[in-house]
C-alpha positions, -999 to 999 in steps of 0.1 A, spaced: -347 -176 221 -358 -189 256 -333 -218 255 -303 -196 246 -311 -169 272 -313 -196 298 -280 -210 286 -265 -175 289 -279 -171 325 -263 -204 336 -229 -194 321 -230 -160 337 -238 -176 370 -205 -195 370 -187 -162 376 -187 -149 411 -180 -113 399 -212 -113 380 -245 -106 398 -282 -96 393 -287 -119 363 -321 -113 348 -340 -121 316 -362 -96 299 -389 -101 273 -367 -88 244 -344 -119 242 -317 -103 263 -300 -111 296 -292 -83 320 -264 -86 346 -240 -65 367 -202 -67 365 -177 -45 385 -204 -21 394 -218 -16 359 -250 -29 343 -246 -50 311 -269 -68 286 -264 -97 263 -286 -94 232 -292 -123 208 -300 -107 174 -290 -135 149 -287 -172 150 -251 -186 147 -237 -152 157 -220 -138 188 -243 -120 212 -241 -83 212 -227 -70 245 -239 -36 258 -232 -15 289 -257 9 304 -247 44 293 -231 58 323 -207 80 303 -178 59 314 -149 57 289 -133 23 283 -115 6 254 -137 -10 228 -168 9 238 -185 18 206 -202 53 204 -233 34 191 -262 33 215 -291 9 220 -323 14 241 -334 -16 262 -363 -13 286 -362 25 284 -325 26 293 -297 38 271 -269 12 265 -236 16 249 -226 -12 225 -192 -29 230 -168 -40 203 -151 -70 219 -131 -84 190 -111 -70 161 -129 -77 129 -120 -110 112 -102 -125 143 -130 -150 150 -153 -170 128 -187 -169 144 -204 -196 124 -181 -225 135 -188 -221 172 -217 -235 192 -241 -212 211 -224 -221 244 -189 -214 229 -200 -180 216 -215 -169 249 -184 -181 269 -161 -163 245 -180 -130 249 -183 -132 286 -146 -141 291 -135 -113 268 -157 -88 287 -143 -99 321 -108 -96 306 -114 -60 293 -129 -49 326 -99 -62 345 -71 -45 326 -43 -26 343 -39 11 335 -10 3 312 -31 -24 294 -59 1 290 -36 26 273 -24 -2 249 -60 -11 241 -69 25 234 -39 28 211 -50 -2 190 -82 18 182 -66 53 182 -78 63 147 -113 52 155 -115 75 185 -97 103 166 -122 102 138 -151 104 162 -135 134 178 -135 153 145 -161 181 145 -184 177 116 -193 214 113 -156 226 114 -144 245 84 -118 218 80 -142 188 81 -149 187 44 -113 187 35 -97 154 24 -62 155 39 -38 131 23 -4 126 39 27 118 18 58 109 39 93 102 26 108 95 60 85 84 89 112 86 115 124 122 111 104 153 119 101 180 93 81 209 78 56 200 52 31 220 31 -5 218 21 -11 216 -16 -47 222 -27 -62 199 -54 -97 196 -69 -126 181 -49 -113 195 -16 -82 173 -16 -53 187 3 -20 168 -1 5 172 27 41 166 16 76 181 16 80 212 -6 90 202 -41 78 166 -38 72 150 -72 35 144 -82 27 134 -117 -4 156 -116 11 186 -100 -4 208 -127 -37 202 -110 -25 219 -78 -44 252 -74 -24 267 -46 -2 260 -15 -18 268 18 -3 295 41 -9 272 71 25 254 78 25 217 87 49 202 112 54 164 111 63 151 146 71 114 150 65 104 186 95 85 200 75 73 230 39 61 233 38 62 271 3 70 284 -10 85 251 -47 79 247 -69 93 220 -96 119 226 -126 102 243 -163 112 247 -163 141 271 -125 141 272 -113 159 241 -77 168 234 -69 204 244 -38 226 250 -26 203 279 -22 173 256 -4 192 229 19 210 253 26 177 270 37 161 238 57 189 222 73 204 252 79 171 271 65 183 305 64 147 319 83 126 294 103 131 262 78 123 234 96 139 204 132 138 193 158 163 207 161 177 171 124 184 169 124 200 203 152 223 194 134 234 163 102 241 182 122 260 209 142 282 186 119 290 157 98 322 159 62 317 147 37 345 138 7 327 122 -25 321 140 -28 285 129 -5 255 125 -12 219 115 5 191 134 9 156 119 18 130 145 31 95 141 23 71 170 38 37 164 24 28 129 -4 53 128 -5 89 116 -30 115 128 -34 152 124 -49 183 140 -51 220 135 -39 242 163 -55 276 166 -35 302 186 -51 332 204 -34 356 180 -9 359 153 18 376 174 54 365 170 68 342 197 89 311 200 68 281 188 73 263 221 59 293 240 28 295 217 22 257 224 26 263 261 4 293 267 -13 306 235 -34 276 223 -70 286 218 -84 255 202 -72 220 191 -92 207 161 -87 170 152 -90 164 114 -93 132 95 -62 125 74 -50 95 56 -15 84 48 -14 79 10 23 78 0 34 50 -23 57 35 3 30 32 29 4 17 6 28 -9 -6 38 -18 29 2 -25 37 3 -55 13 38 -66 21 55 -51 -9 91 -41 -9 94 -7 -26 122 0 -51 134 33 -65 152 17 -93 145 30 -128 132 2 -150 132 6 -187 108 -17 -205 114 -22 -243 82 -33 -259 47 -22 -250 28 -50 -267 5 -75 -249 32 -90 -225 49 -56 -221 16 -39 -211 9 -65 -185 44 -65 -171 45 -26 -169 12 -25 -151 20 -51 -126 55 -36 -119 36 -6 -104 17 -30 -81 49 -49 -72 66 -18 -57 84 -3 -88 72 33 -95 98 46 -119 93 32 -154 104 41 -189 85 26 -218 100 24 -253 78 13 -283 67 29 -315 36 8 -321 0 20 -320 -30 2 -304 -53 -18 -326 -88 -32 -319 -74 -67 -321 -52 -60 -290 -83 -53 -268 -85 -85 -248 -48 -91 -242 -36 -56 -236 -39 -31 -207 -50 -3 -230 -87 3 -237 -109 -6 -267 -114 31 -276 -77 36 -280 -75 23 -315 -47 40 -336 -31 58 -306 5 52 -294 6 24 -269 33 41 -248 13 74 -244 -19 55 -234 0 34 -209 15 65 -193 -19 80 -188 -34 48 -173 -4 41 -150 -1 77 -136 -37 75 -126 -29 46 -102 -9 69 -79 5 104 -81 40 93 -72 44 71 -102 69 84 -127 64 72 -163 86 82 -192 70 73 -226 92 72 -256 74 66 -289 104 52 -308 117 18 -319 149 8 -301 175 -4 -326 212 -9 -329 216 27 -340 200 43 -309 206 17 -281 229 43 -264 196 59 -252 195 32 -225 227 46 -210 214 82 -212 182 72 -195 202 61 -164 183 28 -163 190 5 -134 172 -25 -151 162 -32 -187 134 -55 -196 129 -67 -231 94 -78 -241 96 -71 -278 86 -106 -289 111 -107 -318 141 -129 -313 159 -113 -342 156 -78 -326 167 -92 -292 197 -109 -307 208 -77 -325 204 -56 -295 221 -82 -273 252 -80 -295 253 -42 -295 248 -40 -257 276 -65 -252 300 -46 -276 292 -13 -259 298 -29 -225 266 -15 -210 267 -29 -175 230 -29 -167 210 -60 -156 190 -71 -186 159 -93 -185 146 -109 -217 110 -121 -214 90 -140 -240 62 -164 -247 66 -197 -265 45 -205 -295 23 -229 -276 6 -199 -260 12 -212 -225 49 -215 -217 70 -184 -209 107 -177 -200 127 -149 -184 165 -148 -188 184 -125 -165 217 -113 -180 234 -97 -150 270 -104 -161 281 -107 -197 311 -127 -186 287 -155 -177 268 -156 -209 244 -136 -231 211 -139 -249 229 -153 -280 241 -183 -260 206 -196 -261 206 -198 -299 240 -215 -302 246 -253 -301 277 -270 -287 294 -267 -321 289 -230 -323 261 -232 -349 230 -211 -347 198 -230 -337 164 -221 -324 161 -210 -288 174 -240 -267 152 -230 -237 120 -235 -257 101 -267 -249 79 -266 -280 90 -272 -316 84 -235 -325 52 -242 -344 19 -230 -330 -11 -252 -336 -32 -222 -345 -19 -190 -362 -41 -159 -367 -31 -139 -398 -38 -102 -401 -39 -101 -439 -6 -83 -444 20 -110 -436 17 -106 -398 6 -134 -375 -5 -138 -339 -5 -168 -316 -39 -171 -298 -28 -168 -262 -49 -150 -236 -46 -132 -203 -39 -163 -183 -6 -167 -202 1 -131 -198 -5 -132 -161 17 -162 -155 45 -147 -177 42 -115 -157 44 -134 -124 75 -151 -137 92 -118 -146 84 -102 -113 97 -133 -95 130 -129 -114 132 -92 -106 128 -99 -69 157 -124 -71 188 -110 -55 211 -135 -73 240 -116 -89 246 -143 -115 228 -150 -148 198 -172 -144 166 -184 -160 130 -185 -147 104 -205 -167 67 -210 -164 61 -246 -175 38 -273 -164 18 -249 -143 47 -238 -121 76 -213 -120 110 -230 -121 144 -214 -117 174 -229 -135 211 -220 -140 219 -200 -171 231 -223 -199 263 -206 -207 277 -216 -240 314 -210 -246 309 -215 -284 287 -184 -285 300 -160 -312 290 -130 -291 304 -136 -256 321 -170 -258 350 -182 -281 352 -157 -309 358 -168 -345 
């Protein structure tokens, strides 16, 4: 390590603000910068050096609470970079040292405003470190569910097994609400902060106390909460000894328990101003469906999707709709799971003989408590197709796999003038190609158009690129057959359907997965169609 420590000394010597550069026998370089003593440690080859500052109890952004002992002195380890922003391996030793030294000088030269911004980047890190491990609240797992992140409001604590406490609006839908044991008597007030001016997290030796809370809610120096929230706090009389506050600062949410000196009745603003006994930060996590989707770039939709058909393709599509931002799904199918479905269906091997729709409902609701699944164990037919209107569906997806059934239902839907966007999804017999037809306007064509030639005669589906004959057919012994496609085909077909659902085009259109790519085409409207075109 002698060469690298000498290299570090020469780089440090280039900076006039750095002095007292020394090498010790533990492969580290000691130096002084802006009145503080630092060390560069070289633990691993091809990695950035670890930068430490002697533990002088000075708070500064990116100082980790971790400690290191060097030559009998306590040092505090610095976190100079956000994880994943730099690739260590591709840099030379000289580049790695220069990057660290330049970043350290930058951090120690920040203005007061820049310091606040750096603290806010790591707000939750400091907040978590301020939580008292022996507090009676420490073992609770607080989960925040927000419907509107921009408006203040009263929430409640719902107690669930394993010390889970969900914080949400009263009456919020959860698919496992039966597991809620009780609602806490401690009210919760959600306060979005409309300004982030000079707000820093609790720091070692500088915890949040009544001054910070009073400053935020009563606006002593600056308006931090909305006028509406302030009026509520000023006018409401409060008589409990505790209250939970949930703040939103920019894109982060954090929570604390406020303990008042007594449970006497007073205006809430007065209790915040003069009666706070303790401020207890608690670890909470925002868990609502909207937030978790936003973290991966999803757009969330509250549209009710009805999927007709819970077979292999239907099960994949239904499952992936949840991960694509659709949380309200109705499933219609009367079939039961069989062992042969195992490796191309989302239900499990041990589900043999059980209704597919019921099994899917159980599986999907376990993904997230805000997912709403309606399972209907019934075959959709021309006789009961009105059920789609009763269900208040916004979108209907057919994955039944039977062209005959789709054609029959298409005609009934057309005759009943059900104005709901309809998507027909199917796999071709080659076990690779798939199509999605979006019927958004029956005046522009219908599913039967695809089975009609220019002379008005019925033909096989004109979108299909294969001849309708599979090279391999698996028979089940009672007249039924299966084409041997696997999960790759189901995944590509599902991606095609979700692509179509995300398309805002208000006309009929076609998406196809063919030749290893998804293609969009105009809908092949056929005016000789006996359903929606020229009538016989």
